[in-house]
DOVO-590314 format. One record per residue (C-alpha): x negated, y negated, z negated. Coordinates in nm, 4 decimals. Layout:
BEGIN
{{X Y Z}}
...
***
This chain:
BEGIN
{{1.4702 1.2172 1.0438}}
{{1.7945 1.0839 1.1901}}
{{1.8196 0.7966 1.4365}}
{{1.9432 0.5602 1.1651}}
{{1.6526 0.6341 0.9359}}
{{1.3758 0.6475 1.1948}}
{{1.0733 0.4473 1.0928}}
{{0.8795 0.2453 1.3482}}
{{0.5018 0.2593 1.3864}}
{{0.2963 0.0062 1.5822}}
{{-0.0163 0.1372 1.7575}}
{{-0.2743 -0.1245 1.8612}}
{{-0.5718 -0.0007 2.0641}}
{{-0.7288 -0.0977 2.3966}}
{{-0.7779 0.2715 2.4816}}
{{-0.4596 0.3624 2.6686}}
{{-0.5368 0.7345 2.6467}}
{{-0.5395 0.7170 2.2664}}
{{-0.2185 0.5147 2.2686}}
{{-0.0376 0.7632 2.4918}}
{{-0.1579 1.0677 2.3002}}
{{-0.0811 0.9332 1.9523}}
{{0.2523 0.7920 2.0679}}
{{0.3544 1.1348 2.1954}}
{{0.2602 1.2989 1.8651}}
{{0.4430 1.0439 1.6495}}
{{0.7559 1.0474 1.8632}}
{{0.7587 1.4274 1.8449}}
{{0.7596 1.3880 1.4645}}
{{1.0632 1.1578 1.4773}}
{{0.9051 0.8126 1.4636}}
{{0.9804 0.5185 1.6874}}
{{0.6571 0.3817 1.8351}}
{{0.5560 0.0444 1.9787}}
{{0.2185 0.0127 2.1523}}
{{-0.0094 -0.2852 2.2188}}
{{-0.3452 -0.2987 2.3960}}
{{-0.4876 -0.6149 2.2353}}
{{-0.4569 -0.8195 1.9204}}
{{-0.2812 -1.1205 2.0698}}
{{0.0080 -0.9241 2.2182}}
{{0.0300 -0.7221 1.8965}}
{{0.0567 -1.0366 1.6844}}
{{0.3353 -1.1697 1.9033}}
{{0.5167 -0.8363 1.9082}}
{{0.4851 -0.7664 1.5364}}
{{0.6072 -1.1165 1.4560}}
{{0.9124 -1.0808 1.6780}}
{{0.9816 -0.7127 1.6056}}
{{0.8693 -0.6042 1.2553}}
{{0.7699 -0.2414 1.2043}}
{{0.7213 -0.0118 0.9034}}
{{0.3475 0.0470 0.9494}}
{{0.0700 -0.0523 1.1911}}
{{-0.2352 0.1421 1.3081}}
{{-0.5008 -0.1027 1.4302}}
{{-0.8238 -0.0443 1.6195}}
{{-1.1060 -0.2712 1.5030}}
{{-1.2761 -0.3389 1.8379}}
{{-1.0275 -0.4908 2.0854}}
{{-1.0244 -0.7698 2.3465}}
{{-0.8598 -1.1112 2.3048}}
{{-0.8244 -1.0652 1.9279}}
{{-0.9967 -0.7897 1.7309}}
{{-0.8383 -0.5872 1.4522}}
{{-1.0015 -0.7928 1.1770}}
{{-0.8570 -1.1210 1.2978}}
{{-0.5214 -0.9583 1.3646}}
{{-0.5104 -0.8246 1.0088}}
{{-0.6018 -1.1649 0.8653}}
{{-0.3209 -1.3303 1.0590}}
{{-0.0711 -1.0619 0.9654}}
{{-0.1595 -1.0969 0.5974}}
{{-0.0591 -1.4652 0.6016}}
{{0.2995 -1.3656 0.6778}}
{{0.3450 -0.9965 0.6015}}
{{0.2601 -0.7175 0.3567}}
{{0.2916 -0.4603 0.6345}}
{{0.1081 -0.1322 0.5541}}
{{-0.1977 -0.1086 0.7800}}
{{-0.4334 0.1747 0.8759}}
{{-0.7558 0.0863 1.0583}}
{{-0.9186 0.3006 1.3273}}
{{-1.2963 0.2668 1.3442}}
{{-1.6021 0.4426 1.4849}}
{{-1.8331 0.6341 1.2545}}
{{-2.1057 0.3681 1.2922}}
{{-1.8732 0.0889 1.1758}}
{{-1.8884 0.1471 0.7987}}
{{-1.9374 -0.2248 0.7318}}
{{-1.6239 -0.2987 0.9349}}
{{-1.4327 -0.0302 0.7457}}
{{-1.5158 -0.1865 0.4107}}
{{-1.4482 -0.5374 0.5380}}
{{-1.1097 -0.4238 0.6672}}
{{-1.0158 -0.2841 0.3272}}
{{-1.1267 -0.6060 0.1606}}
{{-0.9100 -0.8057 0.3992}}
{{-0.6070 -0.6039 0.2973}}
{{-0.5956 -0.2854 0.5037}}
{{-0.4518 0.0094 0.3108}}
{{-0.6489 0.2922 0.4734}}
{{-0.8854 0.3734 0.7572}}
{{-0.9669 0.6714 0.9799}}
{{-1.2839 0.7186 1.1815}}
{{-1.2878 0.8069 1.5515}}
{{-1.2732 1.0698 1.6852}}
{{-0.9879 1.1711 1.4557}}
{{-0.7427 1.4529 1.4132}}
{{-0.3929 1.3432 1.5056}}
{{-0.2623 1.5698 1.2313}}
{{-0.4782 1.3811 0.9809}}
{{-0.3511 1.0477 1.1100}}
{{0.0063 1.1714 1.0803}}
{{-0.0501 1.2771 0.7187}}
{{-0.2116 0.9426 0.6333}}
{{0.0831 0.7602 0.7901}}
{{0.3323 0.9667 0.5917}}
{{0.1381 0.9181 0.2682}}
{{0.1233 0.5417 0.3128}}
{{0.4922 0.5234 0.4017}}
{{0.5730 0.7175 0.0850}}
{{0.3747 0.4595 -0.1118}}
{{0.5791 0.1876 0.0527}}
{{0.9176 0.3618 0.0585}}
{{1.0638 0.1104 -0.1867}}
{{1.1372 -0.1309 0.0959}}
{{1.3347 0.1422 0.2703}}
{{1.5312 0.2108 -0.0481}}
{{1.6195 -0.1562 -0.0790}}
{{1.7380 -0.1701 0.2821}}
{{1.9621 0.1290 0.2177}}
{{2.1171 -0.0346 -0.0897}}
{{1.9581 0.1909 -0.3490}}
{{2.0164 0.0800 -0.7107}}
{{1.7426 -0.0930 -0.9026}}
{{1.5220 0.1274 -1.1136}}
{{1.1684 0.2092 -1.2174}}
{{1.1157 -0.1434 -1.3499}}
{{0.8059 -0.2330 -1.5499}}
{{0.8350 -0.5492 -1.7610}}
{{0.5336 -0.7169 -1.9213}}
{{0.6276 -1.0606 -2.0498}}
{{0.6803 -1.2801 -1.7432}}
{{0.5792 -0.9972 -1.5095}}
{{0.8405 -0.7691 -1.3563}}
{{0.7522 -0.4826 -1.1220}}
{{1.0392 -0.3008 -0.9506}}
{{0.8857 0.0140 -0.8047}}
{{1.2010 0.1211 -0.6247}}
{{1.2133 -0.2011 -0.4257}}
{{0.8392 -0.2666 -0.4214}}
{{0.9113 -0.6071 -0.5686}}
{{0.6918 -0.8136 -0.7986}}
{{0.8047 -1.1291 -0.9772}}
{{0.6308 -1.3677 -1.2168}}
{{0.8498 -1.6035 -1.4186}}
{{1.1342 -1.5063 -1.1887}}
{{0.9460 -1.6040 -0.8713}}
{{0.8630 -1.3489 -0.6029}}
{{0.4956 -1.2570 -0.5632}}
{{0.4505 -1.0769 -0.2289}}
{{0.2017 -0.7925 -0.2711}}
{{0.0691 -0.5340 -0.0294}}
{{0.1043 -0.1648 -0.1151}}
{{-0.2496 -0.1520 -0.2523}}
{{-0.2168 -0.4768 -0.4496}}
{{0.1101 -0.3581 -0.6041}}
{{-0.0523 -0.0341 -0.7202}}
{{-0.3432 -0.2235 -0.8751}}
{{-0.1154 -0.4602 -1.0689}}
{{0.1006 -0.1699 -1.1814}}
{{-0.2025 0.0290 -1.3011}}
{{-0.3331 -0.2632 -1.5060}}
{{0.0050 -0.3726 -1.6440}}
{{0.1036 -0.0232 -1.7562}}
{{-0.1576 -0.0369 -2.0330}}
{{-0.2143 -0.3982 -2.1454}}
{{-0.5436 -0.4484 -2.3237}}
{{-0.6909 -0.1263 -2.1846}}
{{-0.9932 -0.1753 -1.9627}}
{{-0.9758 -0.0051 -1.6238}}
{{-1.3034 0.0579 -1.4446}}
{{-1.3304 -0.0106 -1.0745}}
{{-1.3487 0.3642 -1.0102}}
{{-1.0210 0.4153 -1.1979}}
{{-0.8586 0.1378 -0.9952}}
{{-0.9895 0.2873 -0.6712}}
{{-0.8316 0.6222 -0.7656}}
{{-0.5022 0.4535 -0.8521}}
{{-0.4857 0.2511 -0.5304}}
{{-0.6356 0.4908 -0.2777}}
{{-0.6423 0.8395 -0.4277}}
{{-0.9258 1.0607 -0.3082}}
{{-0.8644 1.0204 0.0661}}
{{-1.0433 0.6899 0.1209}}
{{-1.3941 0.5814 0.0252}}
{{-1.4204 0.2216 -0.0926}}
{{-1.6862 0.0417 -0.2913}}
{{-1.6550 -0.1741 -0.6024}}
{{-1.6526 -0.4983 -0.4044}}
{{-1.3358 -0.3897 -0.2286}}
{{-1.1516 -0.3798 -0.5617}}
{{-1.2981 -0.7192 -0.6527}}
{{-1.1639 -0.8603 -0.3254}}
{{-0.8183 -0.7150 -0.3923}}
{{-0.8103 -0.8608 -0.7441}}
{{-0.9178 -1.2005 -0.6097}}
{{-0.6281 -1.1979 -0.3623}}
{{-0.3833 -1.0820 -0.6305}}
{{-0.4829 -1.3692 -0.8591}}
{{-0.4503 -1.6153 -0.5724}}
{{-0.0969 -1.4945 -0.4986}}
{{0.0114 -1.5248 -0.8627}}
{{-0.1438 -1.8715 -0.8874}}
{{0.0603 -1.9849 -0.5894}}
{{0.3562 -1.9310 -0.8246}}
{{0.1865 -2.0341 -1.1493}}
{{-0.1376 -2.2356 -1.1558}}
{{-0.2060 -2.1141 -1.5099}}
{{-0.1836 -1.7405 -1.4368}}
{{-0.4678 -1.5657 -1.6210}}
{{-0.3268 -1.2255 -1.7179}}
{{-0.5853 -1.0221 -1.5264}}
{{-0.9177 -1.0461 -1.7044}}
{{-1.2599 -0.9540 -1.5690}}
{{-1.5011 -0.7687 -1.7959}}
{{-1.8264 -0.8089 -1.6092}}
{{-2.0051 -0.4820 -1.5455}}
{{-1.7074 -0.2846 -1.6779}}
{{-1.3831 -0.3552 -1.4925}}
{{-1.0510 -0.5317 -1.5412}}
{{-0.7665 -0.5402 -1.7889}}
{{-0.4218 -0.6899 -1.8197}}
{{-0.4028 -0.9262 -2.1166}}
{{-0.1964 -0.8333 -2.4179}}
{{0.0533 -1.1052 -2.5111}}
***
């Protein structure tokens, strides 16, 4: 990883020992790292100095990870990994429903965290390709919907629809096969693979946010249909 292509990771945790240890590991692997010890300073720093991915602790002073994520999601589709304790399963699921892309429980293997970071960055590497001037490609067109996988860009009727990594994968999975019903389990596999446990309600929350984002562009958007007790499908035109 050369200096020009170094990716920057933000670490947000009130445990300075964890920050120092993880920072050392990531820097040894060629990443730039910015650290914050509370949610308020992280929000200010991430707003002023955008990064490629953030690792957030849930329990922090001044502003916890949940509130920080909610505020970030109003302005950014930044890939986010949550850190949580084993007894915080409710918080883990809530974090995913709020738009986190992954979570890891404490205590954790730094090697595992590194692999999760790399996997999530690969899922979001389209933004890096766009910054480097890569040509357009991998486009999926479904009527008024256009998904450019290379640039991680979604448009509806020519208007940008900003989606997180997970939301983009869900829309792509549904739009690839219009009319075909996808169960929640199938959508979980498409969005998270087999590395993260999420429940059905997490997918419902993601779909709700996706619809809201499309309806900010088009009040009449109704392409994603719910089949109660079964799953979702993208409407055939």
